[in-house]
C-alpha positions in Angstrom: -37.5 50.7 -1.2 -39.0 53.0 2.1 -38.7 51.8 5.5 -42.3 50.1 6.2 -43.6 48.8 9.5 -47.4 47.6 8.8 -50.1 46.3 11.1 -52.3 43.5 9.5 -55.0 41.7 10.6 -56.0 38.5 9.8 -57.5 39.1 6.2 -54.6 41.1 5.0 -56.4 44.5 6.3 -53.9 47.5 7.3 -54.8 48.4 11.0 -51.3 51.0 11.2 -48.6 51.8 9.6 -45.9 53.7 9.0 -43.2 54.6 6.5 -40.1 56.7 5.4 -37.1 57.2 3.9 -34.1 55.0 6.4 -36.8 54.3 9.0 -40.3 54.2 10.2 -41.1 54.8 13.8 -45.3 53.7 14.0 -47.5 55.2 17.1 -50.9 53.9 16.9 -53.9 53.2 18.9 -55.8 50.1 19.0 -55.4 46.3 19.9 -53.9 43.3 19.0 -56.3 40.7 17.8 -55.5 37.2 17.0 -54.5 36.2 13.7 -52.4 39.4 13.1 -48.9 40.2 12.4 -46.2 42.5 11.7 -44.7 43.6 9.0 -41.2 45.7 8.6 -39.9 45.8 4.9 -36.9 47.3 4.8 -34.8 49.6 2.2 -32.6 47.5 1.3 -30.9 43.6 1.9 -27.7 42.0 3.2 -27.5 45.0 5.9 -27.9 45.5 9.2 -31.2 47.1 10.7 -32.5 48.2 14.6 -36.5 46.7 15.4 -38.1 47.5 17.9 -41.2 44.5 18.0 -43.0 45.9 20.8 -42.1 48.7 23.9 -41.7 45.5 26.2 -39.0 44.5 24.8 -35.4 44.9 23.5 -34.6 46.5 20.5 -33.3 43.9 18.1 -29.9 44.0 15.7 -30.2 42.5 13.3 -29.2 41.2 10.0 -31.8 41.2 7.0 -31.0 38.6 3.6 -35.2 39.2 2.7 -37.2 42.8 2.1 -39.8 41.8 4.6 -39.9 40.3 8.3 -43.6 39.0 8.6 -43.7 38.9 12.7 -46.8 36.7 13.7 -48.1 38.6 17.2 -48.1 35.8 19.7 -51.2 34.5 21.6 -52.8 32.0 24.2 -49.8 29.7 24.8 -47.7 31.3 21.7 -47.3 34.9 24.9 -45.9 32.2 27.7 -42.3 32.5 26.3 -42.4 36.9 26.4 -43.4 39.3 29.2 -47.4 39.6 29.8 -47.4 43.1 29.3 -45.8 42.4 25.7 -48.6 43.0 23.1 -51.2 44.4 25.2 -53.2 47.4 26.0 -54.5 49.9 23.1 -50.9 52.5 22.4 -47.8 50.5 20.9 -44.6 52.1 19.7 -43.1 50.5 16.9 -39.9 51.4 14.9 -37.6 50.4 12.5 -33.8 52.5 11.1 -31.0 51.1 9.3 -28.5 50.7 12.1 -25.3 53.3 12.3 -22.3 52.4 11.2 -20.3 52.3 14.9 -23.9 50.4 15.7 -22.4 47.4 12.8 -18.4 47.9 14.0 -18.8 47.4 18.3 -17.6 44.6 20.2 -21.3 43.0 20.8 -23.8 39.1 22.1 -23.3 38.5 18.2 -26.2 35.6 19.2 -29.3 38.4 20.5 -32.3 38.5 19.0 -35.6 39.2 20.1 -37.7 38.8 17.2 -36.5 35.3 16.2 -38.8 33.1 15.5 -39.8 29.6 14.4 -39.5 28.8 10.9 -36.4 30.6 8.2 -37.5 34.8 8.0 -34.4 36.4 7.1 -33.5 38.4 10.2 -30.4 37.5 11.8 -29.2 35.6 14.4 -31.8 32.8 14.6 -32.2 29.0 16.3 -33.6 26.4 15.9 -33.4 22.8 17.2 -34.6 19.1 16.6 -35.9 18.9 19.6 -37.6 21.6 21.6 -39.3 19.6 24.9 -43.2 19.1 23.9 -43.4 21.9 21.1 -43.8 24.2 24.2 -42.9 28.0 23.4 -41.6 28.6 27.1 -39.2 25.1 25.6 -38.3 26.5 22.3 -34.7 27.8 20.7 -35.4 30.7 20.3 -35.4 31.8 23.9 -31.6 30.8 24.4 -31.0 34.3 22.6 -33.8 36.3 23.2 -31.2 38.0 26.4 -33.9 36.9 29.3 -31.1 35.6 31.7 -33.0 34.2 34.3 -32.6 30.6 34.9 -33.9 29.2 38.5 -36.9 28.6 37.5 -38.5 27.3 34.3 -41.5 27.8 32.9 -43.3 31.2 31.9 -41.6 34.0 31.5 -38.9 35.2 32.4 -37.8 31.4 33.2 -38.2 30.4 28.8 -35.1 28.5 27.9 -34.1 25.7 25.4 -35.2 22.4 26.8 -34.7 18.9 24.9 -36.9 16.9 26.3 -34.6 14.4 27.7 -33.4 13.4 24.1 -29.8 12.5 24.1 -29.1 13.6 20.3 -30.4 17.1 20.7 -28.6 19.8 19.3 -29.8 23.8 18.8 -27.5 25.4 16.2 -27.2 29.1 15.8 -26.9 30.7 12.9 -25.7 34.1 12.1 -26.7 35.1 9.0 -23.4 36.6 7.6 -19.7 35.5 9.0 -18.8 36.9 12.0 -15.3 36.7 14.6 -16.0 36.2 18.1 -13.3 35.3 21.0 -15.6 34.3 24.5 -18.8 32.6 24.5 -20.8 32.7 27.7 -23.4 29.5 28.4 -26.4 30.2 30.7 -27.2 26.9 31.8 -31.1 26.5 33.4 -30.5 26.0 37.3 -33.5 25.1 39.4 -31.8 22.6 41.6 -33.2 20.1 42.3 -35.5 20.1 39.4 -32.6 20.4 36.8 -29.7 18.5 36.1 -26.9 20.1 34.5 -24.1 18.8 31.4 -20.7 18.4 32.3 -19.4 18.7 28.6 -20.7 19.6 25.5 -19.3 20.4 21.6 -19.6 23.0 19.4 -19.3 22.5 15.8 -18.4 26.0 13.4 -19.1 26.5 10.1 -15.7 26.3 9.7 -15.4 22.6 10.5 -13.5 23.0 13.7 -15.1 21.3 16.8 -14.5 22.6 20.4 -15.0 20.2 23.5 -15.8 22.2 27.0 -15.9 20.8 30.2 -18.8 22.5 31.9 -20.3 22.3 36.1 -23.1 22.4 38.4 -23.4 26.5 38.5 -25.9 29.3 38.1 -23.5 31.3 36.8 -22.7 32.2 33.5 -19.9 29.9 32.2 -17.3 32.3 30.5 -15.6 30.1 27.9 -13.0 31.7 26.1 -12.5 31.2 21.8 -10.9 32.5 19.2 -13.5 31.9 15.9 -12.7 33.8 12.4 -14.9 33.7 10.0 -18.1 31.9 11.0 -21.5 31.8 9.6 -23.5 29.1 12.2 -22.2 27.0 15.3 -24.6 24.0 16.5 -24.4 23.6 20.6 -24.5 19.1 21.2 -23.5 16.3 22.1 -24.8 17.1 25.4 -23.4 14.6 28.5 -26.1 15.2 31.1 -24.1 14.7 35.0 -25.0 11.2 36.4 -28.0 13.2 39.1 -31.3 11.5 39.4 -32.6 14.3 36.9 -33.5 13.5 33.8 -33.6 17.7 32.4 -30.5 20.1 31.8 -31.7 22.9 29.8 -30.2 26.1 28.2 -31.6 28.7 29.3 -29.5 31.4 26.8 -26.5 31.4 24.4 -24.1 35.1 24.2 -21.4 34.6 21.6 -19.3 37.8 21.7 -17.3 39.4 19.4 -17.8 42.1 16.1 -18.6 41.3 12.4 -15.9 40.6 9.9 -14.5 43.8 8.1 -14.9 43.9 4.4 
């Protein structure tokens, strides 16, 4: 199977396409319209790929468990958590390629995925949660792994975050889609004070059954948490204890997990 990128309209018509043996580069002229979607087809599942969905966004290093990733172009309210320049204009540049060995082996942020969307698309890492404030895109779980760490305000890009709607049992799940080793977790908690509250204590639960509870402070700086784990396929971020503060609005801007792929 070849690498393939195609842009489809709402009726499934092909607006543009490009393919290649191990990589595809699609440069096309035209405008995205509501209902459009991009299909990235990979040559082989269970492998790592580097995908660029728009020239305003970082490349995504992802692990694919399905042959196709269908990416819905965001419009209206769903666009609020993206750079307003994304998916606009008449010239677009999209790429898909197999990841190089050195990219797979390098120590990196294993949580980042700018391509993440709601639902299981077979593209990892993936974030989901049991609550997202009012169902709004600017408070979706995917915002916590999109690589944007601006945390001194809230709302539209670049201040999107995971919002918990004041829910005490809020929990975010980060699924790596494969086993990873890591030694550090970094949290960027939202720090739009005095609008925001903050968490004094949070608990991580891991796929191996282990549990780690850590204390946090009121800070706009990243919380660096040394934590060595091996062979982890997912983690949960929950049991969130907020500070005794008048504000009811703690939130998470970004979670980073630093480590390496498990050596097969």
